[in-house]
Structure formats: structure tokens, C-alpha cells
N, C-alpha and C positions, 0 to 999 in steps of 0.2 A: 580578375583583381588586378591584377599585378598592373596593368595602366589606368583603372577607373579611380575619378577623384569621390566618386560614391557610389555604393551599390543600395541594391535595392533587394531584399529577396521577397519571393512569391512563394508561397506554401499554402497549398488546396485553396488557391483561389486569391486568398487575401497578403497582405503585409504584413510580414512578421518583424523584418528587422532593415532599418538604414542609418545609413552613416557612412563616416569613411571607410576603406577597406580595413585599415589598422583600430578604428573601432568597433564594427562587424567582427575581428577576429580574435580580439583580445576580450569580449565580452557578448560568445552568440546567447542568443533570448531559444534557442531550441533547440530538439536532439539537432536536426535536419539541419541549421544551420551548422553547427558543432563539428556534424561530422564535414561537408564542405569543407572546413579549415583545418580540420586530422584533431577535433578534441574529442577526448568521453566531457559528458554534460551530465551531473548529477543535482536533481535538484532534494533539496532538503529543509531543515530548519535548525538554523546555528543559534547555538547556546556558549556564549566564550568562543574557547577552539576545538569545541567538537559541532560535529553536521551530523543529525539524526537523517537519514535518507528516506524519500518520500518511499523509495520500493524496499526501507527494510536497511541496514547496514548504518556504519558507521565509521564517520571521515575524520579526524584529526588535523585542523590546520594550524596554518601561524598566526594568523590576523586572527582576530578576537571580532566577532559578529553572532549580532541578534536578529532573529528570525527569519521568514524565508528569506533564500538563498540559491545561488547557482555553484555547486564546485565546479569546478573545471580542471581535468587533467589531460596535459601532454604525451602522446604513446612513448616518446623518448627518456619520460618520469619515471615510468613502468620498467623497474625488474622481476626478474621470474626465477624462481627456484623451486629444484623437486623434494627439498625438503622444508619445513620451518625453517627461514632462517633467524639466526639470533642480530643482535646490533642494534641502532641508532634507526630507523625507521621506523618509524609510532603509526604505521599505515600497513598492516600485513592480515592478507584474506585468501583463507583460503577456493581455489576458481578452477574452473578447467576451461579446456581451451576448445572452443566450438570452429574454428574457419583461424586458414591461414593465408595469406597472399604475398607474394616474394613482390619486393621494390629492389632489385637491383643489390647491392649488400648489404639487406635487410630485410626482413619477415616482418609483416603488418599480421597483429596474434588478436584476434578476436576475443575477448576470456570473460563466461559467465560464470556468476555467482552470487554470494551475497552480497559483492559491488561488481559489476559488470562493466570491463575495461577495456580500450585495445591498449596494446606494447607494442615497441617498435624493438626488435633485437636483432642482432647481425645476423648473416644467414649462419655464420659458424657456430653461436652459439644454441640456435635452432636445433641445429645438424647435432651436436653435443650433448645437447637438453633431450635429444631424441623424444620431439614431440612429435603428435599428429592428433587430430584431432580427434577429442575425448579424455586426452590426457590429462591425469588432475596436476597443479602445479600450483606455486605459492605465490603472488602480487605480491610486491612492496610497492610505496610509493612516499618520500620523504614529507612530511608536512609543509615545508619550506617549498617545495615543487606546485603546489597544490594552491590555483588560485578561485577565490571566496568573493562573489559578490553576490552584492541585492535582484530580487527575482522581478 
């Protein structure tokens, strides 16, 4: 993608998205494309600054929207805590760690729960939190860190 002028993504034998690399990375249309560009993609229905996800769960977003939307979350925007945090993030969900993959100084954490996400944490934080598959944690994301766009 770094050298391409246009990208065509084929999934299950059909074109699911095409455009410039920046367009595809900014607004993925399927979970497969989102994972290719490193995002969590959550389909849902927006009403103002609230999105009710198709799989259950609710996400607060900063931009108002209405109707069918995608919510995209960057892994570096997700913070993890051992107990329910207090403070300004409007999105706080209980999740559990289902997988972890080291990437240099960070660890990519696959999280499942009411809202399933991918989080990137430093290797130091991963060790300090004593995370292991099955660990219960709290995930937070600020509403301003979430992209929302029409399906």
C-alpha cells in the first residue's frame, strides 16, 4: 500500500473496496480491510452521538451521525485497566484478553466483550498489568478518538 496509487481489495472473490491507500485506510468497509490497516471496525446504528452496535454494546462518539454507520477505533487509542477507571473517557467496557502478539516495544491485545477491540500497549505495561489470555480488564476509548462514518 505504501507504493500504490490505488488499492483494490478482493474478499471471497469479489471487490469489497477500492480507492487510494489513504481512502481505504481512513474508511475501511469490511472487518477484513480494517484488520489489514490495523483498525477495529464496529458496525452499528447512530443516533446523535450514540452508536448502538449490531453485535450489542453502545459507543459514544464525538461527531453526530444518524442511521447505519461504521465505528473505527485505532489500537493505540484503547487504554487498559485492571479495575474500572474513573475520569473523562465516555467509553468504558469490561473485556477479557483472548490473544496477545508482541510487536517490538508494544503488544497487540485482542479483546472480547460487549465491545470487542484490538489494543496496543507497551510491553512494560503488559507485564505490569500481568496480562495473560483470559485476563479480565477494562478498556477505555475517548469519544474524540473514534471515527464514525456512513455504511
